[in-house]
C-alpha positions in Angstrom: -12.8 -17.5 -61.6 -15.1 -19.3 -64.1 -18.6 -19.9 -63.0 -20.7 -23.0 -63.9 -24.4 -23.1 -63.1 -25.5 -26.5 -61.8 -29.2 -26.7 -62.2 -31.5 -29.3 -60.7 -35.1 -30.0 -61.6 -38.1 -31.6 -60.0 -38.0 -34.0 -57.1 -34.3 -33.8 -56.7 -34.9 -32.0 -53.4 -36.1 -35.4 -52.1 -32.8 -37.2 -52.8 -31.6 -39.5 -50.0 -35.2 -40.6 -49.2 -36.8 -40.9 -52.7 -36.3 -44.4 -54.2 -32.8 -44.9 -52.8 -32.5 -48.1 -54.7 -32.5 -46.0 -57.9 -31.1 -42.6 -56.9 -28.9 -43.6 -54.0 -28.7 -42.3 -50.4 -26.8 -39.0 -51.1 -28.9 -35.9 -50.4 -28.8 -32.9 -52.8 -27.0 -31.0 -50.1 -24.2 -33.6 -50.0 -24.0 -33.6 -53.7 -23.6 -29.8 -53.6 -20.7 -30.2 -51.2 -19.1 -32.8 -53.4 -19.5 -30.4 -56.4 -18.0 -27.5 -54.5 -14.9 -29.5 -53.7 -14.6 -30.8 -57.2 -15.1 -27.3 -58.7 -12.4 -25.9 -56.4 -10.0 -28.6 -57.6 -10.8 -27.6 -61.2 -10.5 -23.9 -60.5 -14.2 -23.3 -61.1 -16.9 -21.6 -59.1 -20.4 -23.1 -59.0 -23.9 -21.7 -58.6 -25.9 -24.7 -57.4 -29.7 -24.5 -57.6 -32.8 -26.7 -57.5 -36.5 -26.1 -58.4 -39.6 -28.1 -59.0 -40.8 -25.4 -61.5 -40.0 -25.7 -65.2 -40.3 -22.0 -65.9 -37.8 -21.2 -63.1 -35.3 -23.6 -64.8 -35.8 -21.7 -68.0 -35.2 -18.4 -66.2 -32.0 -19.7 -64.7 -30.8 -20.9 -68.0 -31.4 -17.4 -69.4 -29.6 -15.9 -66.3 -26.6 -18.1 -67.0 -26.1 -16.4 -70.3 -24.6 -13.3 -68.5 -23.2 -15.0 -65.4 -21.8 -18.4 -66.3 -19.4 -19.9 -68.7 -21.3 -23.2 -68.8 -24.2 -25.2 -67.4 -24.5 -28.7 -65.8 -28.2 -29.7 -65.7 -30.1 -32.5 -64.2 -33.6 -31.6 -65.4 -35.1 -34.6 -63.8 -38.4 -35.6 -65.4 -38.4 -32.4 -67.5 -35.5 -34.0 -69.5 -38.1 -36.2 -71.2 -40.9 -33.6 -71.7 -39.6 -30.0 -72.0 -39.1 -28.4 -75.3 -38.9 -25.1 -73.4 -35.7 -26.3 -71.7 -34.3 -27.5 -75.0 -35.1 -24.1 -76.6 -33.6 -22.1 -73.7 -30.3 -24.1 -73.8 -30.1 -23.6 -77.6 -30.8 -19.9 -77.2 -28.1 -19.2 -74.6 -25.6 -21.3 -76.5 -23.4 -22.1 -73.5 -21.5 -25.4 -73.2 -23.9 -27.7 -71.3 -23.5 -31.2 -69.8 -26.7 -33.2 -69.1 -26.4 -35.3 -65.9 -28.5 -38.1 -64.4 -27.9 -40.1 -61.2 -29.4 -43.3 -62.7 -28.7 -45.0 -66.0 -31.9 -43.8 -67.8 -31.4 -46.5 -70.5 -31.9 -49.3 -67.9 -35.2 -47.8 -66.9 -38.7 -47.2 -68.4 -38.7 -46.6 -72.2 -40.1 -43.1 -71.8 -36.9 -42.1 -70.0 -34.8 -43.1 -73.1 -35.7 -39.8 -74.9 -34.2 -36.5 -73.8 -35.1 -33.1 -75.1 -31.9 -31.8 -73.4 -29.3 -34.0 -75.1 -29.5 -32.3 -78.5 -28.7 -29.0 -76.8 -25.9 -30.5 -74.7 -22.2 -31.1 -75.4 -22.4 -34.4 -73.5 -24.4 -36.6 -71.2 -23.3 -38.4 -68.0 -25.6 -40.9 -66.4 -25.6 -43.9 -64.2 -22.9 -43.1 -61.7 -25.0 -41.8 -58.9 -23.7 -38.7 -57.1 -20.4 -39.1 -58.9 -22.2 -38.3 -62.2 -22.1 -34.6 -61.1 -18.3 -34.7 -60.5 -17.8 -36.3 -63.9 -20.0 -33.6 -65.5 -17.9 -30.9 -63.9 -14.7 -32.6 -65.3 -16.4 -32.7 -68.7 -17.5 -29.0 -68.6 -14.1 -28.0 -67.4 -12.5 -29.8 -70.3 -14.9 -28.2 -72.8 -14.2 -24.7 -71.3 -10.5 -25.2 -71.3 -10.5 -26.4 -75.0 -12.6 -23.4 -75.9 -10.1 -21.0 -74.3 -7.2 -22.6 -76.1 -9.1 -22.0 -79.3 
């Protein structure tokens, strides 16, 4: 079965209680369950992880190179600051979908720039927890198109 790493960055462990008016009431654990169900329907396997440490995200991206066919990443605030994540994603050259719960373009202007986007196949934002399911559909389509050649 094809594995997709779903990587989550800082403060996403606080979902459900952190600014629910922006991020919703779903917890990261409930999002992981939704992703597992969606992945099963798409004939994918997921490896779902969260960290508050930028270097750990970089290490996981490197690890994905040998263990995954693609990456879904919600880098949280690191989206807007991390050249290291951009470089790691470019280096491993796996199909990647950037995901955000909120519509970053309706928020503060510093959130309008992403270091992840230039290294990603696509970006999903603004659909709450469903953003992850849409990202899995997107990565599935990219992987299937790659297989067909």
